[in-house]
MARBA-3410 file (N, C-alpha, C, O; in Angstrom, 1 decimal):
248
-13.8,7.9,19.8,-13.5,6.5,19.4,-13.4,5.6,20.6,-13.3,6.1,21.7 ~ -13.4,4.3,20.4,-13.5,3.4,21.5,-12.1,3.2,22.1,-11.1,3.3,21.4 ~ -12.1,2.9,23.4,-10.8,2.6,24.1,-10.6,1.1,23.8,-11.5,0.4,23.6 ~ -9.3,0.8,23.9,-9.0,-0.6,23.7,-7.5,-0.8,23.5,-6.7,0.2,23.7 ~ -7.1,-2.0,23.2,-5.6,-2.3,23.0,-5.0,-1.6,21.8,-3.8,-1.4,21.7
-5.9,-1.3,20.8,-5.4,-0.6,19.6,-5.5,0.9,19.8,-6.5,1.4,20.3 ~ -4.4,1.7,19.6,-4.5,3.1,19.8,-5.5,3.8,19.0,-5.9,3.4,17.9 ~ -6.0,4.9,19.6,-7.0,5.7,18.9,-6.5,6.2,17.5,-5.3,6.6,17.5 ~ -7.3,6.3,16.5,-6.9,6.7,15.2,-6.8,8.2,15.2,-7.7,8.9,15.5 ~ -5.5,8.8,15.0,-5.4,10.3,15.1,-5.9,11.0,13.8,-6.1,10.4,12.8
-6.1,12.3,14.0,-6.5,13.1,12.8,-5.3,13.2,11.9,-5.5,13.4,10.7 ~ -4.1,13.2,12.4,-2.9,13.3,11.5,-2.2,11.9,11.5,-2.1,11.3,12.6 ~ -1.8,11.5,10.4,-1.1,10.2,10.3,0.4,10.3,10.8,1.0,9.3,10.8 ~ 0.8,11.5,11.2,2.2,11.6,11.6,2.5,10.7,12.8,3.7,10.4,13.1 ~ 1.5,10.3,13.6,1.8,9.5,14.8,2.3,8.1,14.4,2.7,7.3,15.2
2.2,7.8,13.1,2.6,6.4,12.7,4.0,6.4,12.1,4.4,5.3,11.6 ~ 4.8,7.4,12.3,6.2,7.4,11.8,6.9,6.3,12.4,6.9,6.1,13.6 ~ 7.7,5.5,11.6,8.5,4.4,12.1,10.0,4.6,11.8,10.3,5.3,10.8 ~ 10.8,4.1,12.6,12.2,4.1,12.3,12.6,3.0,11.3,11.8,2.0,11.2 ~ 13.7,3.2,10.5,14.0,2.2,9.4,14.1,0.8,9.9,13.9,-0.2,9.2
14.5,0.6,11.2,14.8,-0.7,11.8,13.6,-1.4,12.4,13.7,-2.5,12.8 ~ 12.4,-0.7,12.4,11.3,-1.2,13.1,10.5,-2.1,12.2,9.4,-1.7,11.7 ~ 11.0,-3.3,12.0,10.4,-4.2,11.0,10.1,-5.6,11.5,9.7,-6.5,10.8 ~ 10.2,-5.8,12.9,9.8,-7.1,13.4,10.8,-8.2,13.3,12.0,-8.0,12.9 ~ 10.4,-9.5,13.6,11.3,-10.6,13.6,10.9,-11.6,12.6,9.8,-11.4,11.9
11.6,-12.7,12.5,11.2,-13.8,11.6,11.8,-13.6,10.2,12.8,-12.9,10.0 ~ 11.3,-14.3,9.2,11.9,-14.3,7.9,10.8,-14.5,6.8,10.0,-15.5,7.0 ~ 10.8,-13.8,5.7,10.0,-14.1,4.6,10.9,-14.7,3.6,12.0,-14.1,3.2 ~ 10.6,-15.9,3.1,11.5,-16.6,2.2,11.4,-16.1,0.8,10.3,-16.0,0.2 ~ 12.5,-15.7,0.2,12.6,-15.3,-1.2,14.1,-15.3,-1.5,14.9,-15.6,-0.7
14.4,-15.0,-2.8,15.8,-15.1,-3.2,16.5,-13.9,-2.6,16.0,-12.8,-2.6 ~ 17.8,-14.1,-2.1,18.6,-13.0,-1.6,19.3,-12.3,-2.8,19.8,-13.0,-3.6 ~ 19.3,-11.0,-2.8,19.9,-10.2,-3.8,20.8,-9.2,-3.1,20.4,-8.6,-2.2 ~ 22.0,-9.1,-3.6,22.9,-8.1,-3.0,22.5,-6.7,-3.4,22.3,-6.4,-4.5 ~ 22.3,-5.9,-2.3,21.9,-4.5,-2.5,22.9,-3.8,-3.3,24.1,-3.8,-3.0
22.5,-3.0,-4.3,23.4,-2.2,-5.1,23.8,-2.8,-6.4,24.6,-2.2,-7.1 ~ 23.2,-3.9,-6.8,23.4,-4.4,-8.1,23.0,-3.5,-9.2,23.6,-3.3,-10.2 ~ 21.8,-2.9,-9.0,21.3,-1.9,-9.9,21.9,-0.5,-9.6,22.0,-0.2,-8.4 ~ 22.3,0.2,-10.6,23.0,1.5,-10.4,22.0,2.4,-9.6,20.8,2.4,-9.8 ~ 22.6,3.2,-8.7,21.8,4.1,-7.9,21.0,5.1,-8.7,21.5,5.7,-9.6
19.7,5.1,-8.4,18.7,6.0,-9.1,18.6,5.7,-10.6,18.1,6.6,-11.3 ~ 19.0,4.5,-11.1,19.0,4.2,-12.5,17.9,3.2,-12.7,17.9,2.1,-12.1 ~ 17.0,3.4,-13.7,16.0,2.5,-14.1,15.9,2.3,-15.6,14.9,2.8,-16.2 ~ 17.0,1.8,-16.2,17.0,1.7,-17.7,15.9,0.7,-18.2,15.6,0.8,-19.4 ~ 15.3,-0.1,-17.3,14.3,-1.1,-17.7,12.9,-0.5,-17.8,12.0,-1.1,-18.3
12.7,0.8,-17.3,11.4,1.4,-17.2,11.0,1.9,-18.5,11.7,2.7,-19.2 ~ 9.8,1.5,-19.0,9.2,2.0,-20.2,9.0,3.5,-20.1,8.4,4.0,-19.2 ~ 9.6,4.3,-21.1,9.5,5.8,-21.0,8.0,6.2,-20.9,7.7,7.3,-20.3 ~ 7.1,5.5,-21.5,5.7,5.9,-21.5,5.1,5.7,-20.1,4.1,6.3,-19.8 ~ 5.7,4.9,-19.2,5.2,4.7,-17.8,6.0,5.6,-16.8,5.5,5.7,-15.7
7.1,6.1,-17.3,8.0,6.8,-16.3,7.4,8.0,-15.7,7.8,8.4,-14.6 ~ 6.4,8.7,-16.3,5.9,9.9,-15.8,4.6,9.7,-14.9,4.0,10.6,-14.4 ~ 4.2,8.4,-14.7,3.1,8.0,-13.9,3.5,6.9,-13.0,4.5,6.2,-13.3 ~ 2.8,6.8,-11.9,3.0,5.6,-11.0,1.7,5.0,-10.7,0.8,5.7,-10.2 ~ 1.5,3.7,-11.0,0.2,3.0,-10.9,0.3,2.1,-9.7,1.0,1.1,-9.8
-0.5,2.3,-8.7,-0.6,1.5,-7.5,-1.9,0.8,-7.4,-3.0,1.5,-7.4 ~ -1.9,-0.5,-7.2,-3.2,-1.2,-7.1,-3.2,-2.0,-5.8,-2.3,-2.7,-5.4 ~ -4.3,-1.7,-5.0,-4.5,-2.5,-3.7,-5.5,-3.6,-4.0,-6.4,-3.5,-4.7 ~ -5.2,-4.7,-3.3,-6.1,-5.9,-3.5,-6.5,-6.5,-2.2,-5.6,-6.7,-1.3 ~ -7.7,-6.9,-2.1,-8.2,-7.7,-0.9,-9.2,-8.7,-1.5,-9.1,-9.1,-2.7
-10.1,-9.2,-0.7,-11.0,-10.3,-1.1,-12.2,-9.7,-1.9,-12.3,-9.9,-3.1 ~ -13.1,-9.0,-1.1,-14.3,-8.5,-1.7,-14.2,-7.1,-2.3,-15.2,-6.6,-2.9 ~ -13.1,-6.4,-2.0,-12.9,-5.0,-2.4,-14.0,-4.1,-1.8,-14.6,-3.2,-2.4 ~ -14.3,-4.4,-0.5,-15.3,-3.7,0.3,-14.7,-3.0,1.5,-15.3,-2.0,1.9 ~ -13.7,-3.5,2.1,-13.1,-2.9,3.3,-11.7,-2.5,3.2,-11.4,-1.3,3.2
-10.8,-3.5,3.1,-9.4,-3.2,3.3,-8.8,-2.5,2.1,-8.1,-1.4,2.3 ~ -8.9,-3.0,0.9,-8.3,-2.4,-0.3,-8.9,-1.0,-0.6,-8.2,-0.1,-0.9 ~ -10.2,-0.8,-0.4,-10.7,0.6,-0.7,-10.2,1.6,0.4,-10.0,2.7,0.1 ~ -10.1,1.1,1.7,-9.6,2.0,2.7,-8.2,2.4,2.4,-7.8,3.6,2.5 ~ -7.4,1.5,1.9,-6.0,1.8,1.5,-5.9,2.7,0.3,-5.1,3.6,0.3
-6.8,2.5,-0.7,-6.8,3.3,-1.8,-7.2,4.8,-1.4,-6.5,5.7,-1.8 ~ -8.3,4.9,-0.7,-8.7,6.3,-0.3,-7.7,7.0,0.6,-7.5,8.2,0.4 ~ -7.1,6.3,1.6,-6.2,6.9,2.5,-4.9,7.3,1.7,-4.4,8.4,2.0 ~ -4.4,6.4,0.8,-3.2,6.8,0.1,-3.4,8.0,-0.8,-2.6,8.9,-0.8 ~ -4.5,8.0,-1.5,-4.8,9.2,-2.3,-4.9,10.5,-1.5,-4.4,11.5,-1.9
-5.5,10.4,-0.3,-5.7,11.5,0.6,-4.3,12.0,1.0,-4.0,13.2,1.1 ~ -3.4,11.1,1.4,-2.1,11.5,1.9,-1.2,12.1,0.8,-0.5,13.1,1.0 ~ -1.3,11.6,-0.4,-0.6,12.1,-1.6,-1.1,13.5,-1.9,-0.3,14.4,-2.2 ~ -2.4,13.7,-1.9,-2.9,15.1,-2.2,-2.5,16.0,-1.2,-2.1,17.2,-1.5 ~ -2.5,15.6,0.1,-2.1,16.5,1.2,-0.6,16.9,1.1,-0.3,18.0,1.4
0.2,16.0,0.6,1.7,16.3,0.5,2.0,17.0,-0.8,2.9,17.9,-0.8 ~ 1.3,16.7,-1.9,1.8,17.2,-3.2,0.8,18.2,-3.9,1.2,18.9,-4.8 ~ -0.4,18.2,-3.4,-1.4,19.0,-4.1,-2.1,18.2,-5.2,-1.5,17.2,-5.6 ~ -3.2,18.6,-5.6,-4.0,17.8,-6.5,-3.3,17.5,-7.9,-3.4,16.4,-8.3 ~ -2.7,18.5,-8.5,-2.1,18.3,-9.8,-1.0,17.3,-9.8,-0.9,16.4,-10.6
-0.1,17.5,-8.8,1.1,16.5,-8.8,0.6,15.2,-8.3,1.2,14.1,-8.8 ~ -0.3,15.1,-7.4,-0.8,13.8,-6.9,-1.5,13.0,-8.0,-1.6,11.8,-8.0 ~ -2.0,13.7,-9.1,-2.7,13.1,-10.2,-1.8,12.2,-11.0,-2.2,11.4,-11.8 ~ -0.5,12.4,-10.8,0.5,11.5,-11.5,0.5,10.1,-10.9,1.2,9.2,-11.4 ~ -0.1,10.0,-9.7,-0.2,8.7,-9.1,-1.6,8.1,-9.3,-2.6,8.7,-8.9
-1.7,7.0,-10.1,-3.0,6.4,-10.3,-3.2,5.3,-9.3,-2.6,4.2,-9.3 ~ -4.1,5.6,-8.3,-4.3,4.7,-7.1,-5.7,4.1,-7.3,-6.7,4.7,-7.5 ~ -5.7,2.7,-7.3,-7.0,2.0,-7.5,-6.9,0.8,-6.6,-6.0,0.5,-5.9 ~ -8.0,0.0,-6.6,-8.1,-1.2,-5.9,-9.1,-2.2,-6.5,-9.9,-1.8,-7.4 ~ -9.0,-3.5,-6.1,-9.9,-4.5,-6.7,-9.9,-5.7,-5.7,-9.1,-5.7,-4.8
-10.8,-6.6,-6.0,-10.9,-7.8,-5.1,-10.7,-9.1,-5.9,-11.1,-9.2,-7.0 ~ -10.1,-10.1,-5.3,-9.9,-11.4,-5.9,-11.2,-12.1,-6.1,-11.4,-12.9,-6.9 ~ -12.2,-11.7,-5.2,-13.6,-12.3,-5.3,-14.5,-11.2,-5.0,-15.3,-11.2,-4.0 ~ -14.5,-10.1,-5.8,-15.2,-8.9,-5.5,-16.7,-9.0,-5.6,-17.3,-9.8,-6.3 ~ -17.3,-8.2,-4.7,-18.8,-8.0,-4.8,-19.0,-6.8,-5.7,-19.2,-5.7,-5.3
-18.9,-7.1,-7.0,-18.8,-6.0,-8.0,-20.0,-5.0,-7.9,-21.1,-5.4,-7.9 ~ -19.6,-3.8,-7.9,-20.6,-2.7,-7.9,-21.1,-2.3,-6.6,-21.8,-1.3,-6.4 ~ -20.7,-3.1,-5.5,-21.2,-2.7,-4.2,-20.4,-1.5,-3.6,-19.2,-1.3,-4.0 ~ -21.1,-0.8,-2.7,-20.4,0.3,-2.0,-19.5,-0.2,-0.9,-19.5,-1.4,-0.5 ~ -18.6,0.6,-0.5,-17.7,0.3,0.6,-18.5,-0.1,1.9,-19.6,0.4,2.1
-18.0,-1.1,2.6,-18.7,-1.5,3.8,-18.9,-0.4,4.8,-17.9,0.4,5.0 ~ -20.1,-0.1,5.3,-20.3,1.1,6.1,-19.5,1.1,7.4,-19.2,2.2,7.8 ~ -19.2,0.0,8.0,-18.4,0.0,9.2,-16.9,0.5,8.9,-16.4,1.2,9.7 ~ -16.4,0.0,7.8,-15.0,0.5,7.4,-15.1,2.0,7.0,-14.2,2.8,7.3 ~ -16.1,2.3,6.3,-16.3,3.7,5.9,-16.4,4.6,7.1,-15.8,5.7,7.0
-17.1,4.2,8.1,-17.2,5.1,9.3,-15.8,5.3,9.9,-15.6,6.4,10.5 ~ -14.9,4.4,9.8,-13.6,4.5,10.4,-12.7,5.6,9.6,-11.7,6.0,10.1 ~ -13.2,6.0,8.5,-12.5,7.1,7.7,-13.0,8.5,8.1,-12.5,9.5,7.6 ~ -14.0,8.5,8.9,-14.6,9.8,9.3,-13.6,10.8,9.9,-13.8,12.0,9.7 ~ -12.7,10.4,10.8,-11.8,11.4,11.4,-11.0,12.2,10.4,-10.6,13.3,10.7
-10.8,11.7,9.1,-10.2,12.5,8.1,-11.2,13.1,7.1,-10.8,13.8,6.2 ~ -12.5,13.0,7.4,-13.5,13.5,6.5,-13.5,12.7,5.2,-14.0,13.3,4.2 ~ -13.1,11.5,5.2,-13.1,10.7,4.0,-14.3,9.7,3.8,-14.3,8.9,2.9 ~ -15.3,9.9,4.7,-16.4,9.0,4.7,-17.6,9.6,3.9,-18.7,9.0,3.8 ~ -17.4,10.8,3.3,-18.4,11.5,2.5,-18.6,11.0,1.1,-18.0,10.1,0.7
-19.6,11.6,0.4,-20.0,11.2,-0.9,-18.9,11.3,-2.0,-18.9,10.6,-3.0 ~ -17.9,12.2,-1.7,-16.9,12.5,-2.7,-15.7,11.5,-2.6,-14.9,11.4,-3.5 ~ -15.7,10.8,-1.5,-14.6,9.8,-1.2,-15.2,8.4,-1.1,-15.4,7.8,-2.1 ~ -15.3,7.9,0.2,-15.8,6.6,0.4,-17.2,6.4,-0.2,-17.5,5.3,-0.7 ~ -18.0,7.4,-0.2,-19.4,7.3,-0.7,-19.4,7.0,-2.2,-20.4,6.5,-2.8
-18.4,7.4,-2.9,-18.3,7.3,-4.4,-17.7,5.9,-4.8,-17.7,5.6,-6.0 ~ -17.2,5.2,-3.9,-16.5,3.9,-4.2,-17.4,2.8,-4.6,-18.5,2.7,-4.0 ~ -17.0,2.0,-5.6,-17.7,0.8,-6.0,-16.7,-0.3,-6.3,-15.6,0.0,-6.8 ~ -17.0,-1.5,-5.8,-16.1,-2.6,-5.8,-15.9,-3.1,-7.3,-16.8,-3.0,-8.1 ~ -14.6,-3.5,-7.5,-14.2,-4.1,-8.8,-13.6,-5.4,-8.7,-13.0,-5.7,-7.7
-13.7,-6.3,-9.7,-13.1,-7.6,-9.7,-11.7,-7.4,-10.3,-11.5,-6.7,-11.3 ~ -10.8,-8.1,-9.6,-9.4,-8.1,-10.1,-9.3,-8.8,-11.5,-9.8,-9.9,-11.6 ~ -8.6,-8.2,-12.4,-8.4,-8.7,-13.7,-6.9,-8.7,-14.0,-6.2,-7.8,-13.5 ~ -6.4,-9.6,-14.8,-5.0,-9.7,-15.2,-4.5,-8.4,-15.8,-3.4,-8.0,-15.4 ~ -5.2,-7.7,-16.7,-4.6,-6.4,-17.2,-4.4,-5.4,-16.1,-3.5,-4.6,-16.3
-5.2,-5.4,-15.1,-4.9,-4.4,-14.0,-3.5,-4.7,-13.4,-2.8,-3.7,-13.1 ~ -3.2,-5.9,-13.2,-1.9,-6.3,-12.6,-0.8,-5.9,-13.6,0.2,-5.3,-13.2 ~ -1.0,-6.2,-14.9,0.1,-5.8,-15.9,0.3,-4.3,-16.0,1.4,-3.9,-16.2 ~ -0.7,-3.6,-15.8,-0.6,-2.1,-15.9,0.0,-1.5,-14.7,0.5,-0.3,-14.8 ~ 0.1,-2.2,-13.6,0.5,-1.6,-12.3,2.0,-1.6,-12.1,2.7,-2.6,-12.5
2.5,-0.6,-11.5,3.9,-0.5,-11.1,4.1,-1.2,-9.7,5.2,-1.6,-9.4 ~ 3.1,-1.2,-8.9,3.1,-1.8,-7.6,1.7,-2.4,-7.3,0.7,-1.7,-7.4 ~ 1.7,-3.6,-6.8,0.4,-4.2,-6.4,0.6,-4.7,-4.9,1.6,-5.4,-4.6 ~ -0.3,-4.2,-4.0,-0.2,-4.5,-2.6,-1.4,-5.2,-2.1,-2.5,-4.6,-2.2 ~ -1.3,-6.4,-1.7,-2.4,-7.2,-1.2,-2.6,-7.0,0.3,-1.6,-6.6,1.0
-3.8,-7.2,0.8,-4.1,-7.0,2.2,-3.4,-8.1,3.1,-3.1,-7.9,4.3 ~ -3.1,-9.2,2.4,-2.4,-10.3,3.2,-1.4,-11.0,2.2,-1.4,-10.8,1.0 ~ -0.7,-11.9,2.8,0.2,-12.7,2.0,-0.6,-13.6,1.0,-0.2,-13.9,-0.1 ~ -1.8,-14.0,1.5,-2.7,-14.8,0.6,-3.1,-14.1,-0.6,-3.1,-14.6,-1.7 ~ -3.4,-12.8,-0.5,-3.7,-12.0,-1.6,-2.5,-11.8,-2.5,-2.7,-11.7,-3.8
-1.3,-11.6,-2.0,-0.1,-11.5,-2.8,0.0,-12.8,-3.7,0.3,-12.7,-4.9 ~ -0.2,-13.9,-3.1,-0.1,-15.2,-3.9,-1.2,-15.3,-4.9,-1.0,-15.7,-6.0 ~ -2.4,-14.8,-4.6,-3.6,-14.9,-5.5,-3.3,-14.0,-6.7,-3.7,-14.3,-7.8 ~ -2.7,-12.8,-6.5,-2.4,-11.9,-7.6,-1.4,-12.6,-8.6,-1.6,-12.6,-9.8 ~ -0.4,-13.2,-8.0,0.7,-13.8,-8.8,0.2,-15.0,-9.6,0.5,-15.3,-10.7
-0.7,-15.8,-8.9,-1.3,-16.9,-9.6,-2.2,-16.5,-10.7,-2.2,-17.2,-11.8 ~ -2.9,-15.4,-10.6,-3.7,-14.9,-11.7,-2.9,-14.3,-12.8,-3.2,-14.5,-14.0 ~ -1.8,-13.6,-12.4,-0.9,-12.9,-13.4,0.5,-13.1,-13.0,1.0,-12.2,-12.3 ~ 1.2,-14.1,-13.5,2.6,-14.4,-13.1,3.5,-13.2,-13.3,4.6,-13.0,-12.7 ~ 3.2,-12.4,-14.3,4.1,-11.2,-14.6,4.1,-10.2,-13.4,5.0,-9.4,-13.4
3.2,-10.4,-12.5,3.2,-9.5,-11.3,4.1,-9.9,-10.2,4.2,-9.2,-9.2 ~ 4.8,-11.0,-10.4,5.7,-11.5,-9.3,6.7,-10.4,-8.8,6.8,-10.3,-7.6 ~ 7.3,-9.7,-9.7,8.4,-8.8,-9.2,7.9,-7.6,-8.5,8.7,-7.0,-7.8 ~ 6.7,-7.2,-8.7,6.2,-6.0,-8.1,4.9,-6.1,-7.2,4.2,-5.2,-7.1 ~ 4.7,-7.4,-6.8,3.5,-7.6,-5.9,4.0,-8.0,-4.5,4.9,-8.9,-4.4
3.4,-7.4,-3.5,3.8,-7.6,-2.1,2.5,-7.5,-1.3,1.5,-7.1,-1.7 ~ 2.6,-8.0,0.0,1.6,-7.7,0.9,1.8,-6.3,1.4,3.0,-5.8,1.4 ~ 0.8,-5.6,1.7,0.9,-4.1,2.1,1.8,-3.9,3.2,2.7,-3.1,3.1 ~ 1.7,-4.6,4.3,2.6,-4.4,5.5,4.0,-5.0,5.2,4.9,-4.5,5.8 ~ 4.1,-5.9,4.4,5.4,-6.4,3.9,6.2,-5.3,3.2,7.3,-5.0,3.5
5.5,-4.6,2.2,6.1,-3.6,1.5,6.5,-2.4,2.4,7.5,-1.8,2.2 ~ 5.6,-2.1,3.3,5.9,-1.0,4.2,7.2,-1.2,5.0,8.0,-0.4,5.2 ~ 7.4,-2.5,5.5,8.6,-2.9,6.2,9.8,-2.8,5.4,10.9,-2.3,5.8 ~ 9.7,-3.3,4.1,10.8,-3.2,3.2,11.2,-1.8,2.9,12.4,-1.4,2.8 ~ 10.2,-1.0,2.7,10.4,0.4,2.4,11.1,1.1,3.5,12.0,2.0,3.3
10.7,0.8,4.8,11.4,1.3,5.9,12.9,1.1,5.9,13.7,1.9,6.3 ~ 13.3,-0.1,5.4,14.7,-0.6,5.4,15.5,0.0,4.2,16.7,-0.2,4.2 ~ 14.8,0.6,3.2,15.6,1.2,2.1,16.3,2.4,2.5,15.7,3.4,3.1 ~ 17.6,2.5,2.2,18.4,3.6,2.5,18.0,4.8,1.7,17.8,4.7,0.5 ~ 17.8,6.0,2.3,17.3,7.2,1.7,18.2,7.6,0.5,17.7,8.1,-0.5
19.5,7.3,0.6,20.4,7.7,-0.4,20.3,6.8,-1.7,20.8,7.2,-2.8 ~ 19.5,5.7,-1.6,19.3,4.9,-2.8,18.1,5.5,-3.7,17.8,5.0,-4.7 ~ 17.4,6.5,-3.2,16.3,7.0,-3.9,16.6,8.4,-4.4,17.3,9.2,-3.8 ~ 16.2,8.7,-5.7,16.4,10.0,-6.2,15.7,11.1,-5.5,14.6,10.9,-5.0 ~ 16.3,12.3,-5.4,15.7,13.4,-4.8,14.7,14.1,-5.8,14.9,13.9,-7.0
13.8,14.8,-5.3,12.9,15.6,-6.1,11.7,14.8,-6.6,10.7,14.7,-5.8 ~ 11.6,14.4,-7.8,10.4,13.9,-8.4,9.9,12.7,-7.7,10.5,11.6,-7.6 ~ 8.7,12.8,-7.1,8.1,11.7,-6.3,7.8,10.5,-7.1,7.8,9.4,-6.6 ~ 7.4,10.6,-8.4,7.1,9.5,-9.3,8.4,8.7,-9.5,8.4,7.4,-9.4 ~ 9.5,9.3,-9.8,10.8,8.6,-9.9,11.2,7.9,-8.6,11.7,6.8,-8.6
10.9,8.6,-7.5,11.2,8.0,-6.2,10.4,6.7,-6.0,10.8,5.7,-5.5 ~ 9.1,6.8,-6.4,8.2,5.6,-6.2,8.7,4.4,-7.0,8.7,3.3,-6.5 ~ 9.0,4.7,-8.3,9.5,3.6,-9.1,10.8,3.0,-8.5,10.9,1.8,-8.5 ~ 11.7,3.8,-8.1,13.0,3.3,-7.5,12.7,2.6,-6.2,13.4,1.6,-5.8 ~ 11.7,3.1,-5.4,11.4,2.4,-4.1,11.0,1.0,-4.4,11.3,0.1,-3.6
10.2,0.7,-5.4,9.7,-0.6,-5.7,10.9,-1.5,-6.0,11.0,-2.6,-5.5 ~ 11.8,-1.0,-6.8,13.0,-1.8,-7.2,13.9,-2.1,-5.9,14.3,-3.2,-5.8 ~ 14.1,-1.1,-5.1,14.9,-1.3,-3.9,14.2,-2.2,-2.9,14.9,-3.0,-2.3 ~ 12.9,-2.1,-2.8,12.2,-3.0,-1.9,12.3,-4.5,-2.4,12.4,-5.4,-1.6 ~ 12.2,-4.6,-3.7,12.3,-5.9,-4.3,13.7,-6.5,-4.0,13.8,-7.7,-3.7
14.7,-5.7,-4.0,16.1,-6.2,-3.7,16.3,-6.5,-2.3,17.1,-7.3,-1.9 ~ 15.4,-6.0,-1.4,15.5,-6.3,0.0,14.8,-7.6,0.4,14.9,-8.0,1.5 ~ 14.0,-8.1,-0.5,13.3,-9.4,-0.2,14.3,-10.5,0.2,15.3,-10.7,-0.4 ~ 14.0,-11.1,1.4,14.9,-12.2,1.9,16.0,-11.6,2.7,16.7,-12.4,3.3 ~ 16.2,-10.3,2.7,17.3,-9.7,3.5,16.8,-9.0,4.8,17.6,-8.8,5.7
15.6,-8.7,4.8,15.0,-8.0,6.0,14.2,-9.0,6.8,13.3,-9.6,6.2 ~ 14.5,-9.1,8.1,13.7,-10.1,8.9,12.3,-9.6,9.1,12.1,-8.4,9.5 ~ 11.3,-10.4,8.7,9.9,-10.1,8.8,9.2,-11.2,9.5,9.5,-12.4,9.3 ~ 8.2,-10.8,10.4,7.4,-11.8,11.0,6.1,-12.0,10.2,5.3,-11.1,10.0 ~ 5.9,-13.1,9.6,4.8,-13.4,8.7,3.5,-13.1,9.4,2.5,-12.7,8.7
3.4,-13.3,10.7,2.1,-13.1,11.4,1.8,-11.6,11.5,0.6,-11.3,11.7 ~ 2.7,-10.8,11.2,2.5,-9.3,11.3,2.3,-8.7,9.9,2.1,-7.5,9.8 ~ 2.3,-9.5,8.9,2.2,-8.9,7.5,0.8,-8.9,6.9,0.7,-8.4,5.8 ~ -0.2,-9.4,7.6,-1.5,-9.4,7.0,-2.5,-8.5,7.8,-2.3,-8.4,9.0 ~ -3.4,-7.9,7.1,-4.5,-7.2,7.7,-5.7,-8.1,7.7,-6.2,-8.5,6.6
-6.2,-8.5,8.9,-7.3,-9.4,9.0,-8.6,-8.9,8.4,-8.9,-7.7,8.6 ~ -9.3,-9.7,7.7,-10.6,-9.3,7.1,-11.6,-9.0,8.2,-11.9,-9.8,9.0 ~ -12.2,-7.7,8.2,-13.1,-7.4,9.3,-14.6,-7.7,9.0,-15.4,-7.6,9.8 ~ -14.8,-8.2,7.7,-16.2,-8.6,7.4,-16.8,-9.6,8.3,-16.2,-10.6,8.7 ~ -18.0,-9.3,8.8,-18.7,-10.2,9.7,-18.3,-10.1,11.1,-18.7,-10.8,12.0
-17.4,-9.1,11.4,-16.9,-8.9,12.8,-17.4,-7.6,13.4,-17.9,-6.8,12.6 ~ -17.2,-7.4,14.7,-17.6,-6.2,15.3,-16.9,-4.9,14.8,-15.9,-5.1,14.1 ~ -17.4,-3.8,15.1,-16.8,-2.5,14.6,-15.4,-2.4,15.0,-14.6,-1.8,14.2 ~ -15.0,-2.9,16.1,-13.6,-2.9,16.5,-12.6,-3.5,15.5,-11.5,-3.0,15.3 ~ -13.1,-4.5,14.8,-12.3,-5.2,13.8,-12.1,-4.2,12.6,-11.0,-4.2,12.1
-13.1,-3.5,12.2,-12.9,-2.5,11.2,-11.9,-1.4,11.6,-11.1,-0.9,10.8 ~ -12.1,-1.0,12.9,-11.1,0.0,13.4,-9.7,-0.5,13.4,-8.8,0.2,12.9 ~ -9.5,-1.7,13.8,-8.2,-2.3,13.9,-7.6,-2.4,12.5,-6.4,-2.1,12.3 ~ -8.4,-2.8,11.5,-7.9,-2.9,10.1,-7.5,-1.5,9.6,-6.4,-1.4,8.9 ~ -8.3,-0.5,9.8,-8.0,0.8,9.3,-6.7,1.4,10.0,-5.9,2.1,9.3
-6.5,1.1,11.3,-5.3,1.5,11.9,-4.1,0.9,11.3,-3.1,1.6,11.0 ~ -4.1,-0.4,11.0,-3.0,-1.1,10.4,-2.7,-0.6,9.0,-1.6,-0.4,8.5 ~ -3.8,-0.4,8.2,-3.7,0.1,6.8,-3.1,1.5,6.8,-2.2,1.8,6.0 ~ -3.6,2.4,7.7,-3.1,3.8,7.7,-1.7,3.8,8.1,-0.9,4.6,7.5 ~ -1.3,3.0,9.1,0.1,2.9,9.5,1.0,2.6,8.3,2.0,3.2,8.0
0.6,1.5,7.5,1.4,1.1,6.4,1.5,2.1,5.3,2.6,2.4,4.8 ~ 0.3,2.6,4.9,0.3,3.5,3.7,1.0,4.8,4.1,1.6,5.5,3.2 ~ 0.9,5.3,5.3,1.6,6.5,5.7,3.1,6.3,5.6,3.8,7.2,5.0 ~ 3.6,5.2,6.0,5.1,4.9,5.9,5.5,4.8,4.5,6.6,5.3,4.2 ~ 4.7,4.3,3.6,5.1,4.2,2.2,5.1,5.6,1.6,6.0,5.9,0.9
4.0,6.3,1.8,3.9,7.7,1.2,5.0,8.6,1.8,5.6,9.4,1.0 ~ 5.3,8.4,3.0,6.4,9.2,3.6,7.8,8.9,3.0,8.6,9.8,2.8 ~ 7.9,7.7,2.5,9.2,7.4,1.8,9.2,8.0,0.4,10.3,8.3,-0.1 ~ 8.1,8.1,-0.2,8.0,8.6,-1.5,8.1,10.1,-1.5,8.7,10.7,-2.3 ~ 7.4,10.7,-0.5,7.4,12.2,-0.4,7.8,12.5,1.1,6.9,12.7,1.9
9.1,12.6,1.4,9.5,12.8,2.7,9.0,14.2,3.3,9.0,15.1,2.5 ~ 8.7,14.2,4.6,8.4,15.5,5.2,9.7,16.2,5.4,10.7,15.7,5.7 ~ 9.6,17.5,5.1,10.8,18.4,5.2,10.7,19.3,6.4,11.6,20.1,6.7
END
């Protein structure tokens, strides 16, 4: 891989482990909520038909680079931690707000997944871009945009997504700040549902630098831009998956 200011992408995502306080400076404006209003590990509002699955939707612009990389990497990490059968309880998908429908993943971003063997025909090679639709948002338990702009675009398209739509790196930072004792032990799907609730309660309480919350679109830029985007995406999704399925 190329040398530069961005560290080389490791074969193991363990190099991206962050401490709970490593969330930057600044502030994202939202309503402040006192942590602990909802009973610990209790989700009485959750539809029983949804409780045994967790649906995660990644969103970017064309659904060619950032959101497919996040989808493929998240699925890879979950299968590695849980095995295929248990990981199948997580429905991981992606879409674009202005998708190039039916197109394959951008080859430069696809190449950046090669260190994990995810650039082959069964992973990145099988991907096809999809247009974001309102029902996708309504079905999702968590929607993560590549940038704050995508977060806004999702909510404008489907206002019902407000409570569970975040920028990817925003959600990773909020997840870092969630106390482990607020999450149920054992079932990773229950942990994921509760993590979304606890992250939502952290909005406005965790200092965040808005400039650090977006993954820049690498389309039309040199290979290094695709590398940088995949580094940021891998960092964020690793931290989120680690919170859902902690290493023992």
